[in-house]
C-alpha beads as a LAMMPS data file, in Angstrom:
LAMMPS data file: protein, C-alpha beads

140 atoms
139 bonds

1 atom types
1 bond types

-500.0 500.0 xlo xhi
-500.0 500.0 ylo yhi
-500.0 500.0 zlo zhi

Masses

1 110.0

Atoms # bond

1 1 1 -337.475 109.757 210.741
2 1 1 -337.683 109.914 207.128
3 1 1 -337.922 113.023 204.867
4 1 1 -341.609 112.474 204.237
5 1 1 -342.404 112.459 207.880
6 1 1 -340.183 115.394 208.414
7 1 1 -341.926 117.317 205.773
8 1 1 -345.424 116.477 207.149
9 1 1 -344.480 117.558 210.659
10 1 1 -343.142 120.861 209.329
11 1 1 -346.349 121.509 207.409
12 1 1 -348.358 120.548 210.426
13 1 1 -346.441 122.909 212.604
14 1 1 -346.895 125.772 209.990
15 1 1 -350.816 124.992 210.263
16 1 1 -350.598 125.121 214.070
17 1 1 -348.630 128.219 214.426
18 1 1 -349.904 130.322 211.326
19 1 1 -353.134 131.300 209.798
20 1 1 -354.775 129.037 207.376
21 1 1 -354.931 131.833 204.892
22 1 1 -351.201 132.272 204.883
23 1 1 -350.688 128.463 204.581
24 1 1 -353.226 128.148 201.671
25 1 1 -351.157 130.852 199.621
26 1 1 -348.170 128.512 199.783
27 1 1 -347.696 126.065 197.000
28 1 1 -346.007 123.043 198.369
29 1 1 -344.969 121.013 195.378
30 1 1 -344.211 117.316 195.609
31 1 1 -340.470 116.394 195.360
32 1 1 -339.000 115.719 191.903
33 1 1 -340.279 112.285 190.799
34 1 1 -336.789 110.648 190.487
35 1 1 -335.803 111.848 194.034
36 1 1 -338.911 110.417 195.350
37 1 1 -338.343 106.961 193.851
38 1 1 -334.624 106.973 194.825
39 1 1 -335.736 107.591 198.345
40 1 1 -338.336 104.874 198.213
41 1 1 -335.716 102.497 197.118
42 1 1 -333.538 103.510 200.111
43 1 1 -336.189 103.188 202.606
44 1 1 -337.024 99.793 201.475
45 1 1 -333.522 98.772 201.103
46 1 1 -334.110 97.836 197.508
47 1 1 -331.965 98.175 194.481
48 1 1 -333.107 100.173 191.382
49 1 1 -332.346 97.263 189.187
50 1 1 -334.670 94.987 191.224
51 1 1 -337.500 97.452 191.090
52 1 1 -337.012 98.037 187.272
53 1 1 -336.928 94.332 186.736
54 1 1 -340.130 93.599 188.798
55 1 1 -341.859 96.562 187.160
56 1 1 -341.194 95.081 183.699
57 1 1 -339.566 98.204 182.502
58 1 1 -336.446 98.298 180.038
59 1 1 -333.255 98.517 182.083
60 1 1 -331.864 101.535 180.322
61 1 1 -335.205 103.480 180.369
62 1 1 -335.611 102.431 184.096
63 1 1 -332.286 103.905 185.203
64 1 1 -333.131 107.012 183.217
65 1 1 -336.213 107.334 185.307
66 1 1 -334.295 107.094 188.476
67 1 1 -331.604 109.536 187.320
68 1 1 -334.127 112.042 186.345
69 1 1 -333.084 112.197 182.715
70 1 1 -336.539 110.899 181.571
71 1 1 -340.003 111.561 182.771
72 1 1 -342.338 108.636 183.030
73 1 1 -345.719 108.114 181.321
74 1 1 -348.618 107.298 183.615
75 1 1 -348.248 103.624 182.695
76 1 1 -344.502 103.635 183.636
77 1 1 -345.506 105.154 187.088
78 1 1 -348.056 102.285 187.472
79 1 1 -345.498 99.717 186.558
80 1 1 -343.039 101.265 189.025
81 1 1 -345.795 100.796 191.600
82 1 1 -345.956 97.176 190.765
83 1 1 -342.117 97.015 190.839
84 1 1 -342.262 98.486 194.392
85 1 1 -345.142 96.183 195.419
86 1 1 -347.144 99.166 196.517
87 1 1 -350.697 98.950 197.937
88 1 1 -353.477 101.160 196.607
89 1 1 -352.850 104.268 198.757
90 1 1 -349.093 104.001 197.943
91 1 1 -349.763 103.629 194.463
92 1 1 -352.117 106.683 194.277
93 1 1 -349.374 108.713 196.132
94 1 1 -346.801 107.738 193.579
95 1 1 -349.211 108.895 190.824
96 1 1 -349.774 112.064 192.732
97 1 1 -346.135 112.819 193.012
98 1 1 -345.632 112.110 189.298
99 1 1 -348.641 114.452 188.526
100 1 1 -350.094 111.772 186.212
101 1 1 -353.573 111.436 187.773
102 1 1 -354.853 108.861 190.152
103 1 1 -356.342 105.632 189.183
104 1 1 -360.176 106.114 188.692
105 1 1 -362.532 103.108 189.202
106 1 1 -364.963 104.544 186.721
107 1 1 -362.448 104.228 183.908
108 1 1 -362.524 100.529 182.855
109 1 1 -358.787 100.050 182.274
110 1 1 -358.106 101.847 185.628
111 1 1 -360.669 99.600 187.352
112 1 1 -358.801 96.445 186.015
113 1 1 -355.411 97.945 187.265
114 1 1 -357.170 98.790 190.619
115 1 1 -358.332 95.349 190.926
116 1 1 -354.845 93.989 190.260
117 1 1 -353.364 96.321 192.884
118 1 1 -355.942 95.454 195.490
119 1 1 -355.495 91.685 194.818
120 1 1 -351.700 91.953 194.883
121 1 1 -351.037 90.936 191.360
122 1 1 -347.587 91.300 189.916
123 1 1 -346.808 92.924 186.673
124 1 1 -347.228 89.845 184.490
125 1 1 -350.467 88.948 186.157
126 1 1 -351.664 92.505 185.575
127 1 1 -350.738 92.418 181.929
128 1 1 -352.496 89.132 181.415
129 1 1 -355.677 90.584 183.119
130 1 1 -355.524 93.557 180.824
131 1 1 -355.153 91.483 177.691
132 1 1 -358.025 89.110 178.767
133 1 1 -360.310 92.093 178.569
134 1 1 -358.953 93.311 175.402
135 1 1 -357.329 96.416 177.012
136 1 1 -353.852 97.862 176.225
137 1 1 -351.267 96.500 178.443
138 1 1 -349.099 98.677 180.552
139 1 1 -346.173 100.347 178.810
140 1 1 -347.243 99.227 175.393

Bonds

1 1 1 2
2 1 2 3
3 1 3 4
4 1 4 5
5 1 5 6
6 1 6 7
7 1 7 8
8 1 8 9
9 1 9 10
10 1 10 11
11 1 11 12
12 1 12 13
13 1 13 14
14 1 14 15
15 1 15 16
16 1 16 17
17 1 17 18
18 1 18 19
19 1 19 20
20 1 20 21
21 1 21 22
22 1 22 23
23 1 23 24
24 1 24 25
25 1 25 26
26 1 26 27
27 1 27 28
28 1 28 29
29 1 29 30
30 1 30 31
31 1 31 32
32 1 32 33
33 1 33 34
34 1 34 35
35 1 35 36
36 1 36 37
37 1 37 38
38 1 38 39
39 1 39 40
40 1 40 41
41 1 41 42
42 1 42 43
43 1 43 44
44 1 44 45
45 1 45 46
46 1 46 47
47 1 47 48
48 1 48 49
49 1 49 50
50 1 50 51
51 1 51 52
52 1 52 53
53 1 53 54
54 1 54 55
55 1 55 56
56 1 56 57
57 1 57 58
58 1 58 59
59 1 59 60
60 1 60 61
61 1 61 62
62 1 62 63
63 1 63 64
64 1 64 65
65 1 65 66
66 1 66 67
67 1 67 68
68 1 68 69
69 1 69 70
70 1 70 71
71 1 71 72
72 1 72 73
73 1 73 74
74 1 74 75
75 1 75 76
76 1 76 77
77 1 77 78
78 1 78 79
79 1 79 80
80 1 80 81
81 1 81 82
82 1 82 83
83 1 83 84
84 1 84 85
85 1 85 86
86 1 86 87
87 1 87 88
88 1 88 89
89 1 89 90
90 1 90 91
91 1 91 92
92 1 92 93
93 1 93 94
94 1 94 95
95 1 95 96
96 1 96 97
97 1 97 98
98 1 98 99
99 1 99 100
100 1 100 101
101 1 101 102
102 1 102 103
103 1 103 104
104 1 104 105
105 1 105 106
106 1 106 107
107 1 107 108
108 1 108 109
109 1 109 110
110 1 110 111
111 1 111 112
112 1 112 113
113 1 113 114
114 1 114 115
115 1 115 116
116 1 116 117
117 1 117 118
118 1 118 119
119 1 119 120
120 1 120 121
121 1 121 122
122 1 122 123
123 1 123 124
124 1 124 125
125 1 125 126
126 1 126 127
127 1 127 128
128 1 128 129
129 1 129 130
130 1 130 131
131 1 131 132
132 1 132 133
133 1 133 134
134 1 134 135
135 1 135 136
136 1 136 137
137 1 137 138
138 1 138 139
139 1 139 140
């Protein structure tokens, strides 16, 4: 069982055995972003270098994200989602953990990114899609 499932089980047990009021007073922060993406690599048996390359992120900057010495912008988080090959729910969760805000379909650029995620585009295809609509590419 991975840490995420253990944490979920623990939180569910607290809800079952305690009062809702006491639970709601607890602030359960997400794990630090770099720990979360390191764990994702381990769970997927992927190397950091491979994820960084598929994400289209500068190698040095990417390793700084994984080491926790740099905090990613929202675009870098989205690029990492492409590097990991995440689906929509996983991408939104990654954005939640980073505290950068979910993709919103009412925002045109986000809608284009959502389309790319839903249609399994890679980072290069996504950049071309954004450019074709005159939108800023990811990470630029």
